[in-house]
C-alpha distance (Angstrom), angle and dihedral (degrees) to the residues before:
residue distance angle dihedral
X1 . . .
X2 3.80 . .
X3 3.81 124.8 .
X4 3.84 96.5 -97.7
X5 3.79 91.8 49.3
X6 3.88 89.1 50.9
X7 3.75 91.5 50.2
X8 3.82 93.5 46.2
X9 3.81 91.7 48.4
X10 3.67 92.2 46.9
X11 3.82 91.1 50.2
X12 3.76 91.3 50.7
X13 3.75 93.6 48.0
X14 3.84 93.1 48.4
X15 3.85 99.6 40.7
X16 3.73 104.7 22.0
X17 3.80 95.6 -129.2
X18 3.88 140.2 81.5
X19 3.69 119.0 -89.9
X20 3.89 136.8 -141.0
X21 3.85 105.4 -111.3
X22 3.78 120.1 -139.6
X23 3.77 132.7 -170.6
X24 3.84 112.8 -161.8
X25 3.90 112.6 178.8
X26 3.74 132.7 -144.8
X27 3.74 120.3 -127.5
X28 3.83 146.8 -125.8
X29 3.81 126.6 -158.4
X30 3.71 108.6 -144.1
X31 3.87 96.5 -168.5
X32 3.84 136.7 -11.6
X33 3.73 109.7 73.6
X34 3.84 124.0 -179.5
X35 3.78 87.4 3.3
X36 3.77 97.1 104.6
X37 3.97 97.9 75.1
X38 3.85 85.5 45.3
X39 3.76 89.1 60.2
X40 3.77 90.3 -113.0
X41 3.76 132.7 128.8
X42 3.82 133.3 -74.1
X43 3.83 129.5 -170.2
X44 3.79 109.5 -148.7
X45 3.81 132.2 160.8
X46 3.83 134.7 -165.0
X47 3.75 114.7 -114.5
X48 3.80 142.5 -157.8
X49 3.80 93.5 -100.4
X50 3.90 103.0 92.8
X51 3.69 152.8 159.2
X52 3.78 113.7 -114.4
X53 3.82 122.8 -157.7
X54 3.73 135.4 -169.1
X55 3.80 106.3 -158.7
X56 3.77 138.2 177.0
X57 3.91 141.0 161.6
X58 3.70 124.6 -104.6
X59 3.84 128.3 -146.7
X60 3.88 91.5 -125.9
X61 3.80 137.3 44.2
X62 3.75 96.3 -94.9
X63 3.77 124.2 120.4
X64 3.84 120.1 -146.8
X65 3.85 116.0 -173.6
X66 3.75 124.7 176.6
X67 3.78 119.8 -172.3
X68 3.86 103.2 -154.1
X69 3.79 98.0 -165.6
X70 3.76 92.2 51.4
X71 3.75 97.4 35.0
X72 3.81 89.2 -133.1
X73 3.85 130.4 136.9
X74 3.81 131.1 -152.5
X75 3.79 121.5 -164.3
X76 3.78 117.7 -173.1
X77 3.69 142.8 134.3
X78 3.86 140.5 -109.9
X79 3.83 86.1 -124.2
X80 3.82 91.8 67.7
X81 3.77 111.5 41.1
X82 3.78 97.2 166.6
X83 3.78 130.5 141.4
X84 3.73 117.0 -92.3
X85 3.93 101.5 -179.7
X86 3.76 87.1 -124.9
X87 3.87 133.1 107.2
X88 3.83 86.5 -90.6
X89 3.81 89.6 74.2
X90 3.88 90.7 76.4
X91 3.74 88.6 61.3
X92 3.81 99.8 36.6
X93 3.80 91.7 46.0
X94 3.87 89.8 58.5
X95 3.84 91.4 48.2
X96 3.84 88.4 48.9
X97 3.81 90.3 54.5
X98 3.78 92.3 50.9
X99 3.69 91.4 53.3
X100 3.95 93.5 45.2
X101 3.93 84.7 53.4
X102 3.84 88.1 60.1
X103 3.82 98.2 -105.0
X104 3.85 122.1 144.0
X105 3.82 110.5 -129.4
X106 3.73 136.4 -165.0
X107 3.68 130.0 -149.5
X108 3.80 115.9 -75.5
X109 3.90 134.5 -146.8
X110 3.79 112.8 -160.3
X111 3.78 133.6 177.2
X112 3.90 113.6 -177.3
X113 3.86 140.3 171.5
X114 3.68 137.2 160.9
X115 3.73 153.7 -145.2
X116 3.87 97.2 -149.1
X117 3.81 106.9 113.1
X118 3.74 110.5 -117.6
X119 3.90 116.7 -104.2
X120 3.80 91.5 8.8
X121 3.73 96.0 121.7
X122 3.74 94.1 -120.5
X123 3.93 93.9 126.5
X124 3.80 106.5 -107.9
X125 3.80 90.6 168.1
X126 3.77 92.9 56.9
X127 3.84 90.9 47.1
X128 3.79 90.7 51.1
X129 3.79 94.5 49.6
X130 3.79 92.6 46.7
X131 3.79 91.0 49.1
X132 3.87 92.1 51.4
X133 3.75 91.3 45.2
X134 3.75 94.2 46.9
X135 3.82 92.9 49.2
X136 3.80 95.0 48.8
X137 3.88 90.4 49.1
X138 3.76 88.9 49.9
X139 3.90 98.2 44.5
X140 3.84 94.2 44.1
X141 3.81 94.2 37.9
X142 3.85 90.0 -132.4
X143 3.95 90.7 161.0
X144 3.88 96.1 -136.5
X145 3.74 115.6 157.5
X146 3.77 123.8 -127.8
X147 3.85 96.4 -98.8
X148 3.76 89.4 52.9
X149 3.73 90.4 51.9
X150 3.85 91.4 48.9
X151 3.82 91.5 53.9
X152 3.84 89.6 49.0
X153 3.68 91.3 52.3
X154 3.86 91.2 51.8
X155 3.79 92.1 47.9
X156 3.69 88.4 51.0
X157 3.81 92.3 55.3
X158 3.76 94.4 40.2
X159 3.74 101.0 44.1
X160 3.80 106.1 26.0
X161 3.90 106.0 26.6
X162 3.83 89.4 33.7
X163 3.78 100.8 -131.7
X164 3.74 113.8 134.4
X165 3.75 96.4 -143.7
X166 3.72 126.9 159.4
X167 3.79 123.8 -120.2
X168 3.79 99.4 -103.6
X169 3.77 97.7 91.9
X170 3.88 97.0 48.8
X171 3.90 88.7 42.9
X172 3.76 97.3 53.7
X173 3.77 92.4 44.8
X174 3.83 95.2 51.6
X175 3.88 99.4 31.0
X176 3.88 98.7 41.8
X177 3.77 119.5 134.1
X178 3.81 124.4 -160.5
X179 3.94 111.7 -105.2
X180 3.89 91.4 9.4
X181 3.74 141.0 95.9
X182 3.73 121.5 -147.3
X183 3.82 119.0 -122.7
X184 3.80 98.5 -154.1
X185 3.82 122.9 -174.1
X186 3.81 104.6 -145.9
X187 3.85 92.3 -160.1
X188 3.83 97.8 55.9
X189 3.85 103.3 13.7
X190 3.89 86.8 -126.3
X191 3.72 107.5 148.9
X192 3.80 141.5 -178.4
X193 3.77 134.3 -174.1
X194 3.72 121.9 -119.5
X195 3.78 121.3 -165.0
X196 3.72 120.5 -110.8
X197 3.78 107.2 -169.9
X198 3.87 101.0 -164.7
X199 3.79 99.6 176.0
X200 3.64 105.0 152.9
X201 3.91 93.1 -1.5
X202 3.86 125.9 98.9
X203 3.72 132.4 -160.1
X204 3.82 108.6 -129.9
X205 3.77 127.9 -173.7
X206 3.71 117.7 -155.2
X207 3.92 111.9 -159.5
X208 3.71 112.9 -145.3
X209 3.88 89.1 -158.6
X210 3.84 90.2 -137.8
X211 3.84 130.5 100.9
X212 3.79 110.9 -176.6
X213 3.85 118.5 -149.3
X214 3.75 92.8 -120.7
X215 3.82 94.9 78.9
X216 3.71 101.0 92.2
X217 3.83 99.7 37.2
X218 3.77 93.1 42.7
X219 3.83 92.4 45.9
X220 3.90 87.8 58.0
X221 3.78 90.4 45.4
X222 3.75 92.2 52.9
X223 3.76 90.7 51.2
X224 3.64 92.1 50.7
X225 4.04 91.9 48.1
X226 3.89 88.5 50.3
X227 3.96 90.6 50.5
X228 3.79 89.3 46.8
X229 3.76 91.4 52.8
X230 3.82 88.0 53.0
X231 3.79 92.6 49.5
X232 3.81 92.1 50.4
X233 3.86 90.5 50.7
X234 3.73 94.1 45.5
X235 3.80 89.5 69.9
X236 3.80 86.8 65.4
X237 3.77 100.3 29.1
X238 3.93 110.1 30.6
X239 3.71 94.0 -178.0
X240 3.74 97.8 64.8
X241 3.82 118.1 100.8
X242 3.74 106.8 176.4
X243 3.87 140.8 -4.6
X244 3.80 86.4 -80.5
X245 3.88 87.9 76.5
X246 3.85 93.8 44.8
X247 3.93 126.8 100.1
X248 3.83 129.4 -158.2
X249 3.88 90.1 -114.5
X250 3.89 89.1 59.5
X251 3.82 89.8 51.6
X252 3.64 92.9 45.4
X253 3.85 95.2 51.5
X254 3.76 100.4 40.3
X255 3.88 109.3 23.9
X256 3.75 114.9 23.2
X257 3.84 96.3 80.1
X258 3.84 102.0 26.9
X259 3.86 99.0 41.5
X260 3.67 110.4 18.7
X261 3.85 99.3 169.0
X262 3.88 89.8 48.9
X263 3.74 88.9 46.1
X264 3.81 92.7 54.0
X265 3.77 92.7 50.0
X266 3.76 94.0 49.1
X267 3.75 92.9 43.4
X268 3.63 92.0 57.3
X269 3.83 93.2 52.4
X270 3.76 93.8 47.8
X271 3.77 93.9 46.8
X272 3.76 90.6 45.2
X273 3.74 92.2 56.8
X274 3.84 88.9 51.4
X275 3.79 91.3 47.9
X276 3.83 89.5 53.8
X277 3.89 89.6 51.8
X278 3.73 91.8 48.8
X279 3.77 90.8 45.2
X280 3.84 92.0 55.9
X281 3.83 88.1 50.5
X282 3.79 90.1 51.8
X283 3.86 90.9 50.3
X284 3.74 92.2 50.3
X285 3.80 86.8 57.3
X286 3.77 90.0 47.3
X287 3.83 88.1 -116.9
X288 3.82 98.6 146.8
X289 3.83 89.2 163.0
X290 3.74 93.4 59.1
X291 3.78 89.4 48.7
X292 3.67 88.9 53.9
X293 3.72 94.8 56.0
X294 3.78 87.9 54.2
X295 3.82 89.0 55.3
X296 3.76 88.9 56.6
X297 3.94 88.7 50.9
X298 3.78 88.1 51.0
X299 3.78 91.8 54.0
X300 3.77 92.4 47.7
X301 3.75 90.4 52.4
X302 3.88 93.2 45.9
X303 3.78 89.8 50.2
X304 3.82 102.8 40.1
X305 3.79 107.4 23.9
X306 3.78 104.8 26.5
X307 3.84 92.5 28.4
X308 3.82 97.3 -152.7
X309 3.85 96.2 125.3
X310 3.90 123.9 90.0
X311 3.86 134.0 -149.9
X312 3.76 92.7 -90.1
X313 3.77 96.1 55.2
X314 3.72 91.3 43.9
X315 3.76 90.7 53.0
X316 3.85 91.9 49.3
X317 3.79 89.1 53.7
X318 3.74 93.6 44.4
X319 3.80 91.8 51.2
X320 3.85 93.3 46.2
X321 3.83 91.1 49.1
X322 3.85 89.6 59.7
X323 3.87 95.5 50.9
X324 3.82 125.3 94.3
X325 3.77 115.7 -107.3
X326 3.77 97.6 20.0
X327 3.74 107.4 130.0
X328 3.84 99.7 -178.3
X329 3.75 141.5 -16.3
X330 3.84 136.4 -175.8
X331 3.79 140.4 156.0
X332 3.85 113.1 -87.4
X333 3.78 127.0 -149.0
X334 3.79 135.4 11.2
X335 3.77 95.4 -28.3
X336 3.81 142.4 -130.0
X337 3.77 91.2 95.1
X338 3.70 138.4 -14.7
X339 3.78 126.9 95.6
X340 3.85 138.0 -25.8
X341 3.79 119.2 -141.2
X342 3.73 119.1 -136.7
X343 3.81 136.8 -176.0
X344 3.73 109.4 -146.6
X345 3.73 135.2 174.4
X346 3.76 107.1 -113.1
X347 3.89 93.8 -130.8
X348 3.80 87.5 63.9
X349 3.82 97.8 45.3
X350 3.82 98.0 100.8
X351 3.81 90.0 47.9
X352 3.81 91.6 47.4
X353 3.77 92.2 48.3
X354 3.79 94.0 53.6
X355 3.78 94.4 41.5
X356 3.79 98.0 49.6
X357 3.76 97.6 42.8
X358 3.79 91.3 47.7
X359 3.80 97.7 44.3
X360 3.80 94.5 41.4
X361 3.89 90.1 51.9
X362 3.82 89.7 48.9
X363 3.79 94.7 48.8
X364 3.80 99.2 41.9
X365 3.81 110.1 13.9
X366 3.78 88.3 -121.9
X367 3.86 133.7 113.5
X368 3.78 120.7 -123.1
X369 3.84 120.3 -150.9
X370 3.82 119.2 -146.7
X371 3.80 125.0 -144.1
X372 3.83 120.1 -172.6
X373 3.75 115.0 -153.0
X374 3.86 137.5 -165.8
X375 3.82 124.6 -160.9
X376 3.88 113.6 -113.8
X377 3.69 142.3 168.3
X378 3.81 121.1 -74.0
X379 3.84 130.6 -104.8
X380 3.77 115.5 -34.5
X381 3.75 148.1 121.9
X382 3.78 118.9 -61.1
X383 3.81 138.9 -167.9
X384 3.77 131.9 -132.5
X385 3.80 89.0 -92.4
X386 3.87 90.9 82.5
X387 3.91 112.1 106.4
């Protein structure tokens, strides 16, 4: 019995009615890292690792949630939408945002589970929030559009869960389109789809199985360094508001010699935005190989200019670069651990898997776990045909 069937069966057994079934995918980001908080571009896509939900309305104000993968139950009420510091907050926070927006709610029954690997950086929390929001919108016929639901999910995580995340994860999960990536402008939220014809090519994530403690403190430091660069340049260019408005000649003239560290940080962001623009152009020409070379350039910048990589991630990229059929590879996410993302010709997948697991173990003493992804549509209703 597949997961969706299990969730539907559990829901019917617990609540004696048939549920609305929702698939809400995780996401990858192909290029454009640490550009979001600099009002730049990102290039995410929804993937076939997802949170599945079976959801229905109640006739009272009670909330009954069952986390299938954890075998845990939460029972609460619409009359007490307060944080619990448990997984239930991802659902409660969405309901709280609906209420803050002035919508009248009813009690909810929800059974959910997922195929997103734990700790993989594929945004399971955004997928869960989107799934709950989409279900409530459908069941109560509230008429909210997808962008409104994306903003609602982000507010739930920012204000209720307490994680100050950007909008990319929710946006990619909700707005994904099969065989396409999303060029998202993090300043205006304007977006466009770019084709990613992956015939014979797989997206493979290699999990370094490490997460260094630097990630939070260094993330804040990088933001501060980028903001410092903007302040330096505003003396000469008063109209700029973020690194989105900055060019390499500006950096060369005013920062390279006087503030070399700030220069490297800002140069990475400016160049990464250009790599993303060039990458979209390559995909529109169906030139995945050219896109892959830009991924390598992204990793070099993240490792040497922005300095958010780590030895394990660098080793994974170096091993991948030497394997036949690998078109591109880079670290993905905040850095200091987590996964690399790789574009690999499917005919070479078995060789790649053997080579990278063996060589990574030899060089680091650690195992790496591989996850193969396909690009799919964003959050929506599904039928029992889903496997």
